LUMFI-400107 format. One line per 2 residues: their letters; for each residue z, x, y of C-alpha. Coordinates in steps of 0.1 Angstrom, whole numbers. Each point is the difference from the previous one (the first is absolute). Layout:
// residues N
a> Z X Y  ...
This chain:
// residues 83
mt> 382 727 1816  3 -26 -24
st> -20 4 -33  -23 -28 11
ni> -9 15 32  -8 38 -21
sw> -19 -23 -26  -21 -12 28
ac> -6 36 18  -10 13 -31
ll> -24 -26 -4  -16 5 32
ll> 1 39 -2  -22 -5 -37
cf> -24 -28 16  -5 30 31
as> -5 28 -29  -26 -22 -22
ig> -23 -7 36  0 39 5
da> -14 6 -35  -28 -25 6
ey> -33 16 -10  -24 4 27
mk> -32 -15 -9  -32 14 19
yk> -26 -26 -16  20 -26 23
dp> 3 22 31  -28 -13 21
kq> 2 32 23  -11 22 -28
pi> -38 10 -3  -15 -26 -26
nt> -8 33 -26  35 5 -1
ri> 9 -33 -8  -23 -1 -27
kd> 12 32 -14  37 -14 -1
ll> -11 -33 -13  -22 14 -29
gr> 28 25 -6  25 -26 -8
mt> -24 -22 -20  0 1 -38
la> -33 6 -18  4 -36 -13
ek> 4 -14 36  -28 17 11
ig> -23 -14 -28  15 -36 9
qm> -10 3 33  -36 12 -9
tq> -3 -30 -24  -15 -33 6
ie> 6 -29 -24  -14 -36 2
rq> 22 -28 20  8 -19 -33
va> 18 26 -17  21 10 31
sa> 33 -11 -4  27 13 14
dv> 14 19 -30  -34 17 -5
mk> -3 9 38  36 16 -3
ky> 1 17 -35  -35 18 5
fi> 1 4 39  -31 -21 3
gk> -10 9 37  -27 -29 5
fy> -17 -31 -21  -32 -17 2
mn> -17 -32 -4  -31 0 -23
ts> -21 -23 19  -25 -1 -29
kc> 22 -22 -19  5 -23 30
t> -29 -27 -4
Protein backbone atom coordinates (compact mmCIF):
# COMPACT_ATOMS: atom_id res chain seq x y z
CA UNK A 1 0.00 0.00 0.00
CA UNK A 2 1.13 3.49 -0.70
CA UNK A 3 1.30 6.09 2.04
CA UNK A 4 -1.72 7.87 0.51
CA UNK A 5 -3.83 4.70 0.75
CA UNK A 6 -2.71 4.15 4.34
CA UNK A 7 -3.60 7.74 5.21
CA UNK A 8 -7.10 7.34 3.73
CA UNK A 9 -7.58 4.03 5.52
CA UNK A 10 -6.60 5.61 8.85
CA UNK A 11 -8.91 8.55 8.25
CA UNK A 12 -11.79 6.21 7.44
CA UNK A 13 -11.09 4.14 10.53
CA UNK A 14 -11.11 7.27 12.72
CA UNK A 15 -14.44 8.36 11.24
CA UNK A 16 -16.04 5.01 12.06
CA UNK A 17 -14.58 5.09 15.57
CA UNK A 18 -16.04 8.53 16.27
CA UNK A 19 -19.48 7.41 15.08
CA UNK A 20 -19.41 4.57 17.60
CA UNK A 21 -18.74 7.01 20.45
CA UNK A 22 -21.80 9.15 19.73
CA UNK A 23 -23.86 9.67 22.86
CA UNK A 24 -27.37 8.25 22.93
CA UNK A 25 -29.86 10.97 23.89
CA UNK A 26 -33.05 9.48 25.29
CA UNK A 27 -34.91 12.79 25.11
CA UNK A 28 -34.64 12.72 21.31
CA UNK A 29 -35.96 9.16 21.03
CA UNK A 30 -39.74 9.21 20.36
CA UNK A 31 -39.94 5.52 21.32
CA UNK A 32 -39.00 6.31 24.92
CA UNK A 33 -41.75 7.07 27.47
CA UNK A 34 -42.33 10.80 27.96
CA UNK A 35 -41.20 10.73 31.61
CA UNK A 36 -37.91 9.10 30.58
CA UNK A 37 -37.38 11.75 27.90
CA UNK A 38 -38.14 14.59 30.32
CA UNK A 39 -35.78 13.25 33.00
CA UNK A 40 -33.01 12.83 30.44
CA UNK A 41 -33.42 16.35 29.04
CA UNK A 42 -33.64 18.04 32.44
CA UNK A 43 -30.59 16.10 33.59
CA UNK A 44 -28.59 17.53 30.69
CA UNK A 45 -29.67 21.14 31.23
CA UNK A 46 -27.78 23.56 33.46
CA UNK A 47 -29.60 25.61 36.08
CA UNK A 48 -29.18 28.71 33.88
CA UNK A 49 -30.80 26.91 30.94
CA UNK A 50 -33.73 25.77 33.10
CA UNK A 51 -34.29 29.30 34.41
CA UNK A 52 -34.02 30.72 30.89
CA UNK A 53 -36.67 28.34 29.61
CA UNK A 54 -39.08 29.51 32.33
CA UNK A 55 -38.37 33.20 31.73
CA UNK A 56 -40.54 35.43 29.57
CA UNK A 57 -39.24 38.74 28.27
CA UNK A 58 -40.84 41.48 26.21
CA UNK A 59 -40.34 41.27 22.46
CA UNK A 60 -38.70 44.71 22.44
CA UNK A 61 -35.66 43.42 24.34
CA UNK A 62 -35.56 39.94 22.79
CA UNK A 63 -32.50 40.33 20.58
CA UNK A 64 -30.73 37.25 19.29
CA UNK A 65 -27.85 37.88 21.70
CA UNK A 66 -30.14 38.14 24.73
CA UNK A 67 -32.09 35.03 23.73
CA UNK A 68 -28.87 33.03 23.35
CA UNK A 69 -26.94 34.44 26.33
CA UNK A 70 -29.74 33.91 28.84
CA UNK A 71 -31.28 30.77 27.25
CA UNK A 72 -34.64 32.56 26.90
CA UNK A 73 -37.31 30.10 25.83
CA UNK A 74 -40.03 32.57 24.87
CA UNK A 75 -41.00 36.20 24.59
CA UNK A 76 -44.29 38.03 24.68
CA UNK A 77 -45.75 41.13 23.13
CA UNK A 78 -46.98 43.72 25.61
CA UNK A 79 -50.32 44.61 24.01
CA UNK A 80 -51.10 47.27 26.62
CA UNK A 81 -48.45 49.49 24.99
CA UNK A 82 -49.95 48.99 21.50
CA UNK A 83 -52.57 51.69 21.00
